[in-house]
C-alpha positions as a Markdown table, in Angstrom:
| # | Residue | x | y | z |
|---|---|---|---|---|
| 1 | Met | -6.0 | -49.7 | 220.7 |
| 2 | Arg | -9.1 | -49.9 | 218.6 |
| 3 | Gln | -10.2 | -46.6 | 216.9 |
| 4 | Val | -11.5 | -44.0 | 218.7 |
| 5 | Asn | -14.3 | -42.0 | 217.8 |
| 6 | Tyr | -16.0 | -39.1 | 220.0 |
| 7 | Asp | -18.3 | -38.1 | 217.5 |
| 8 | Phe | -21.8 | -37.7 | 218.9 |
| 9 | Arg | -21.0 | -38.9 | 222.2 |
| 10 | Leu | -22.4 | -37.5 | 225.4 |
| 11 | Phe | -20.6 | -37.2 | 228.7 |
| 12 | Arg | -21.8 | -36.1 | 232.2 |
| 13 | Pro | -19.1 | -35.6 | 235.1 |
| 14 | Val | -18.9 | -38.2 | 237.6 |
| 15 | Gln | -16.6 | -36.3 | 240.2 |
| 16 | Thr | -15.1 | -32.7 | 240.4 |
| 17 | Val | -11.7 | -32.1 | 241.1 |
| 18 | Glu | -10.7 | -30.2 | 244.3 |
| 19 | Asn | -10.5 | -26.9 | 242.5 |
| 20 | Gly | -13.2 | -27.5 | 240.0 |
| 21 | Glu | -16.5 | -25.4 | 239.2 |
| 22 | Val | -18.2 | -28.5 | 237.5 |
| 23 | Asn | -20.5 | -30.5 | 239.5 |
| 24 | Ala | -22.8 | -33.5 | 238.0 |
| 25 | Gly | -25.4 | -31.6 | 236.2 |
| 26 | Pro | -23.7 | -30.3 | 233.1 |
| 27 | Leu | -24.1 | -32.4 | 229.8 |
| 28 | Leu | -21.1 | -32.5 | 227.4 |
| 29 | Arg | -21.6 | -33.0 | 223.7 |
| 30 | Tyr | -18.7 | -34.1 | 221.9 |
| 31 | Arg | -17.7 | -34.0 | 218.0 |
| 32 | Gln | -15.0 | -35.5 | 216.2 |
| 33 | Asp | -13.4 | -34.9 | 212.7 |
| 34 | Gly | -10.2 | -36.8 | 212.4 |
| 35 | Pro | -7.7 | -35.7 | 215.1 |
| 36 | Val | -9.8 | -32.8 | 215.8 |
| 37 | Phe | -12.0 | -32.6 | 218.7 |
| 38 | Arg | -14.6 | -30.1 | 220.0 |
| 39 | Ala | -17.3 | -30.1 | 222.6 |
| 40 | Thr | -19.9 | -28.1 | 224.3 |
| 41 | Cys | -21.4 | -28.2 | 227.9 |
| 42 | Glu | -24.4 | -26.5 | 229.4 |
| 43 | Gly | -26.3 | -27.4 | 232.5 |
| 44 | Gly | -25.8 | -27.5 | 236.5 |
| 45 | Val | -23.8 | -24.5 | 237.5 |
| 46 | Val | -22.2 | -24.2 | 233.6 |
| 47 | Ile | -23.9 | -21.5 | 231.8 |
| 48 | His | -22.3 | -22.2 | 228.8 |
| 49 | Ser | -18.7 | -24.2 | 227.7 |
| 50 | His | -16.5 | -24.6 | 224.9 |
| 51 | Met | -14.0 | -27.1 | 224.3 |
| 52 | Val | -11.5 | -27.7 | 221.2 |
| 53 | Gly | -8.3 | -29.8 | 220.7 |
| 54 | Asn | -6.9 | -32.8 | 219.7 |
| 55 | Val | -7.5 | -36.7 | 219.5 |
| 56 | Lys | -4.1 | -38.3 | 220.8 |
| 57 | Asp | -2.9 | -41.5 | 219.3 |
| 58 | Asp | -3.9 | -43.3 | 222.9 |
| 59 | Gly | -7.4 | -41.8 | 222.4 |
| 60 | Gly | -6.8 | -39.0 | 225.0 |
| 61 | Leu | -7.6 | -35.8 | 224.5 |
| 62 | Tyr | -5.6 | -32.4 | 224.8 |
| 63 | Phe | -7.6 | -29.5 | 224.6 |
| 64 | Arg | -8.2 | -25.9 | 225.8 |
| 65 | Tyr | -11.5 | -24.9 | 227.4 |
| 66 | His | -13.5 | -21.7 | 228.4 |
| 67 | His | -16.8 | -21.3 | 230.3 |
| 68 | Leu | -19.1 | -19.2 | 232.4 |
| 69 | Ser | -20.7 | -20.7 | 235.4 |
| 70 | Met | -23.6 | -19.4 | 238.0 |
| 71 | Ala | -22.5 | -18.4 | 241.3 |
| 72 | Gln | -24.9 | -17.3 | 243.9 |
| 73 | Glu | -24.4 | -13.5 | 243.2 |
| 74 | Gly | -24.6 | -14.2 | 239.2 |
| 75 | Pro | -22.6 | -15.4 | 236.5 |
| 76 | Ser | -18.8 | -15.8 | 237.2 |
| 77 | Ala | -16.1 | -14.3 | 235.0 |
| 78 | Pro | -15.2 | -16.3 | 232.2 |
| 79 | Val | -12.9 | -19.2 | 233.0 |
| 80 | Ser | -10.5 | -20.7 | 230.9 |
| 81 | Gly | -7.5 | -23.5 | 231.0 |
| 82 | Leu | -5.8 | -26.4 | 229.3 |
| 83 | Cys | -6.6 | -29.9 | 230.0 |
| 84 | His | -5.2 | -33.5 | 229.0 |
| 85 | Ser | -7.8 | -36.2 | 229.4 |
| 86 | Arg | -6.9 | -39.8 | 229.6 |
| 87 | Leu | -9.5 | -42.4 | 228.0 |
| 88 | Glu | -10.5 | -45.9 | 229.4 |
| 89 | Val | -12.8 | -47.9 | 227.3 |
| 90 | Leu | -15.2 | -50.0 | 229.3 |
| 91 | Arg | -16.2 | -53.4 | 228.1 |
| 92 | Asp | -19.6 | -52.3 | 227.5 |
| 93 | Gly | -18.1 | -49.7 | 224.9 |
| 94 | Arg | -18.8 | -46.7 | 227.1 |
| 95 | Tyr | -15.7 | -44.1 | 227.3 |
| 96 | Arg | -14.4 | -43.0 | 230.9 |
| 97 | Leu | -12.4 | -39.9 | 230.8 |
| 98 | Phe | -9.8 | -39.1 | 233.7 |
């Protein structure tokens, strides 16, 4: 696989997992320093989110996240979790994460 670089890349969710809170509105801003990855996310139902983790040898990401989202009655309780994302590099050079 060619060298992967997430630094200054922007992402938007295309699809939400069945139990997910994130819709298509948030903008995710990625940064990378060597094997260390971090990101922030805001927009849509997400009030604010942070992610931090590692870029794996195959370009995938292994990270922890925490966020606050907006519910009808106001901000939700903080949510946190662990995620392993798989990378697909599209022909035009864009990254798709699963």
